[in-house]
C-alpha positions, 0 to 999 in steps of 0.5 A: 263647824255647825251651820251658821244660825239663820237670821230673820233680820239683815241689812245690805249696802243700805237696804233693810230686809225682815221676815214677818213673825209667822215666815210668810212675808220678807219685807224690804226698806231703804234705810238711808236714801243718802247711802244706799249701795245695795244691788238687787242681786247682794240683796237676793244672795243675803236672803239665800245665804239666811236660808230664804229660798222663797222666790224673790219679786226682783221688780218690786225690789229693783223698784224699791231700791231705786226709788229710795223707797223708805216705807217698804214693800214685800218682796218675798212670800210663802205659799198658804196651805189651801183649806180642807174641803169640808164633809158632807151629809147626803139626806134621803129623806127630806129634812125639812119636812120633819119640822111638820109645818103646815101647808099654806094658800096663796092667800096665807091661810094655814091647811091644818087638813094638809099637815105633813105629819111624818115622813114614813120608812120602811126597813132597810130604807136609806136615810142618810150618808156621810161623806168625808171631808178632803183635806187641804194641800200644805203650804210653805214658808219662805224658809221652805219650812212645810206648813201642814193645812188646817185639820178638816172638821169631822163630820158624823152620821146624825141617827139615832134610835131606829137607825141601822148604820152600815158601810162601816159607818157611813149609812144610815137606814131605818132599822124599822117600819115607821116615821123619821123624826128628829130628835136633838138634831139626829134623824130617828125612825120611830114606830107610830102608835095608831088608835083607831077611834077615840082615846077613850075607856076602850083604848085607855091611857096611851104612854107610848116610847114613840109617836102617837096618832089618833084618828078621833077625839081624846075624851075628858080625863084620859091621858095621851104620854109620847116620847115622840110626837103626838098627832089628834085628827079630832078634838081634845076635851079635859085631857092631858097630853104630854109629848117630848116632840110636837103636838098636832091638833087637827080639831081644837081643845075644850079643856074645861079648866082641867086640860093640859098640853105639854111638849117640848117643840110645837103645839099647833092646834085649830082653836083652844078653851079654857086649858093649860098649853105649854111648849119648849118651841112655839104655840100655833092657833088658827083661830082663838085662844079663850081663857088659857093659860099659854106658855111658849119658850118661843113665840105664839102666833094667833094666825087666822084671819079672825084670829083672836086671844080673849081672856087668860093669860098668855106669855112667850120668850121671843114674841106674840102675834095675833089679829086681834086681842081682847074682846069689846067686852072688855074681858081682862086678857094678860100678854106677857113677854117673858116668864117672870115680870119681876126679872128686873128686881131679881136681877138687881137683887142677885147683883146684890148677893155676888156683890156682897159674897164677893167682897168677903171672898166668897164667890159662888159660881152658882148665883153667878151663873144664876145671875146671867141667866137672868140677864140674858133672858132680860135681854131676849125679853127686851127684843121681843114685841107683840103684835096686834094685826087688828084690834087690841080692846079695853082691858088688855094688859101688856107686860114685859119685864119690869114694865106693864101697860093697861089699855083702857080704849080699843086701838087699830094695828099696834106693836109693842115694846119696852125701852127704859122700863116703859111700854110703847106701841110703835104704831103711834110713833 
C-alpha cells in the first residue's frame, strides 16, 4: 500500500491545527474550550504523522491548551531562505567626476575656470571591475522541503567603446589613450580631438567621433559636431555647436541671431546673447541670457549673483531658476514651463478621439500611447516651479500649460507655480 496522503489541516481532541498556504507556519487553536482534551504530545504526534518535521514550540502549544485559546497561536515555523548578497561594480575612476559639474566656492559662486572637463587615462589603465553576487542560503518549510534562495541579480560590466574587457569579463581597461566619459550609463574612453587655437578657416569645420577640446574661439559661420562632449575655452560667435554629450563654454555665446547650440546632455556657459540653445538635460548660465531661444528638457538655471534672463523665450520641463527676470525697460520676456502651452487642449482633443474610436471598436494603441505621454508631460509641468531670487520686471510673461500671467509691475522674490489652470506666486501666500 502507498503512503497516506499528508494533510495541511487536522484536529486532535478539540485542538485544531493548520499549515499556512506557503508551508512556512503551523498555527493551532482550541475549537471547543469546554471539551478540549488533547495534550501537547498528542498534537505533536498528529503533526509528525502528517509529515510536519519543523520543531514545535512546546511552550506556546502548552499555553494554548491550558488557556483554552480560541484565537490561535503559531507553534512551528519553517526556515526562510536567506537573501543573496548583490554583485557590485568597483570603479577605479571616480564616476561623480564624469558628470562634469563646475567647482563652487564657499560663497556659492561657480568657478568655470576650475571645471573638471575629462578624466584622462592611458591605454591599459584599469577602469572598472565586476564582483559576482554571493548566493543566499537555502530554507526549509515545515514539511522539511527545501526552499531555494532567490536567484541573485546578475551584474554586468558597464563599459562601451574604447574599453577592453579582460579577466574573463571581470575587468575593463582603457583600450586607447583618451578621456573617460559616460554614455548611456556605460564607461567609454573617447580619444579627444584638440584644437590649438580658433575654429576658423585654418581648422575648417569639425565633425569628430569623440570629444572635442577647443583652446580658443569658434568664429561665425563654422560648425563643430561631436559624438562625445565639446569644450570651448573661449567665445562662440554665430556658429553651430552640436554634441551628443555635454557642451561647456568657458567664455560666452554671441549668437548674432544665427548661432545654435544642441546637446544631448547639459549646456554650460558664462553668458549668451541672441542665440538658440537646446539641451537634453540642463542649461546652466553664469551671468545672463539675453534675447535667446532656450529649450531644456530638465531645468534652466542662471546661477550667478546678478544672473538675468531678459528678452527671448526660455522653456524648461522641470523648472527655471534665475536671480532677475526681465529688465527695467519692460523688455518682452517669455518664461515657460513645458514645451507646449496648449497641451491641455491637445490632451482633451486626444481623449475625445480615443473615446470615439473605442466606441466603434477601433482602438488605436499609438494614439493611446501619445495621450499617456502628453498626460505624463502635463503632470511634470504641474509640479515644476519658476523661481526668481531678486526681481521680476514688468513685461515678463509667465507661462504654464493651460495658464499664463503677465507681470505688469516689478516685484521682489517670486516663486511661480500653477494650480487649477491659474498661475500663482508662492511668495505672496
